[in-house]
C-alpha positions as CSV (number, residue, x, y, z in Angstrom):
1,M,109.4,-223.4,42.5
2,R,110.6,-220.2,44.0
3,I,106.9,-219.0,44.4
4,R,105.8,-222.1,46.1
5,N,108.7,-221.8,48.7
6,S,108.0,-218.2,49.3
7,S,104.3,-219.1,50.2
8,I,105.3,-221.7,52.3
9,L,107.8,-219.4,54.2
10,I,105.1,-216.8,54.4
11,T,102.6,-219.3,55.6
12,G,104.9,-220.5,58.3
13,T,106.0,-217.0,59.3
14,F,102.4,-215.9,59.8
15,L,101.5,-218.8,61.9
16,F,104.5,-218.5,64.0
17,L,103.7,-214.7,64.7
18,F,100.1,-215.7,65.3
19,A,100.7,-218.2,67.8
20,S,103.3,-215.7,69.7
21,C,100.8,-213.0,69.5
22,Q,98.4,-215.1,71.9
23,K,98.2,-213.2,75.1
24,T,99.1,-214.5,78.4
25,P,96.0,-215.4,80.5
26,Q,95.5,-214.0,84.0
27,A,93.9,-216.6,86.1
28,S,91.6,-215.5,89.0
29,F,88.5,-216.5,90.7
30,T,86.3,-215.6,93.7
31,Y,84.3,-218.1,95.8
32,E,81.5,-218.3,98.1
33,I,80.8,-220.9,100.7
34,A,77.0,-221.7,101.0
35,P,75.0,-224.3,103.3
36,V,73.4,-227.1,101.6
37,D,70.0,-228.5,102.7
38,S,71.0,-231.7,104.4
39,A,68.5,-233.7,102.7
40,Q,70.6,-233.1,99.7
41,C,73.8,-234.4,101.5
42,N,73.0,-237.6,103.1
43,N,71.4,-235.7,106.2
44,D,74.7,-234.0,106.9
45,P,73.8,-230.6,108.6
46,K,77.4,-229.3,108.1
47,C,77.6,-230.1,104.3
48,K,78.4,-226.9,102.2
49,D,79.0,-225.9,98.6
50,V,82.0,-224.1,97.7
51,I,81.0,-222.0,94.6
52,F,84.1,-221.0,92.7
53,T,83.5,-218.0,90.1
54,N,86.0,-217.7,87.4
55,T,87.3,-214.2,86.9
56,S,90.2,-215.0,84.5
57,I,91.2,-212.7,81.6
58,D,92.4,-213.7,78.2
59,A,91.5,-217.5,78.8
60,H,90.2,-220.1,76.8
61,S,90.1,-223.2,78.7
62,Y,90.5,-224.0,82.4
63,G,91.7,-226.7,84.9
64,W,90.6,-226.6,88.6
65,A,92.5,-228.9,91.3
66,I,92.2,-228.8,95.0
67,D,95.2,-229.7,97.0
68,V,93.9,-232.9,98.6
69,Y,91.5,-234.0,95.8
70,Y,92.0,-237.7,96.8
71,Q,89.8,-237.0,100.2
72,F,87.0,-235.7,98.0
73,G,87.3,-238.1,95.0
74,Y,86.3,-235.4,92.6
75,G,88.6,-232.5,93.1
76,R,89.4,-231.7,89.6
77,S,87.4,-230.0,86.8
78,T,87.8,-228.4,83.5
79,E,84.5,-226.4,83.7
80,K,84.7,-222.5,83.5
81,D,83.1,-222.2,87.0
82,W,82.9,-224.9,89.4
83,T,80.8,-225.7,92.5
84,M,82.4,-228.3,94.9
85,R,80.3,-230.1,97.6
86,V,82.1,-230.5,101.0
87,P,80.6,-233.1,103.6
88,G,80.9,-232.2,107.1
89,S,83.2,-234.8,107.6
90,L,85.8,-233.3,105.4
91,E,85.6,-229.6,106.4
92,G,88.8,-228.0,106.9
93,I,91.2,-225.6,105.3
94,Y,92.0,-226.2,101.5
95,T,94.0,-224.6,98.6
96,M,92.3,-224.5,95.4
97,R,94.3,-223.9,92.1
98,L,93.0,-222.7,88.9
99,V,94.9,-222.8,85.6
100,A,93.8,-220.7,82.7
101,Y,95.0,-221.5,79.3
102,S,95.5,-219.4,76.1
103,K,93.3,-220.4,73.2
104,N,96.3,-222.3,71.5
105,G,97.2,-223.7,74.9
106,K,100.9,-222.7,74.9
107,K,100.4,-220.0,77.6
108,E,99.1,-220.3,80.9
109,D,98.7,-218.8,84.3
110,S,97.9,-220.2,87.8
111,F,95.9,-218.8,90.8
112,Y,95.8,-220.0,94.2
113,E,93.4,-219.5,96.8
114,T,92.9,-221.0,100.3
115,F,89.5,-221.5,102.0
116,D,88.1,-222.7,105.1
117,T,84.8,-224.8,105.4
118,R,84.7,-225.0,109.0
């Protein structure tokens, strides 16, 4: 019985140490605003794509959210990189948030950037 208890203790200690050794990710991204052919956007000449490129370090999964996502109806994503289409009727100044998560999901970091589509 002593060997079994020791092996459980060793396994538990290893799992605890492994989980605590996960690096805290550093969330970051860049963005580019690009015009969209109006034929691809209901003939809207002011329609734009905001192309977000994830530059996070030590991250395994991601969560994107725009500050006023309800206006767009689709302002959230879990993709590594993300492109968001902004119709001319919604052009303005917005803030995007990227949350980067560690592999075990126990550590995270957030990065915010404001962008202007006008």
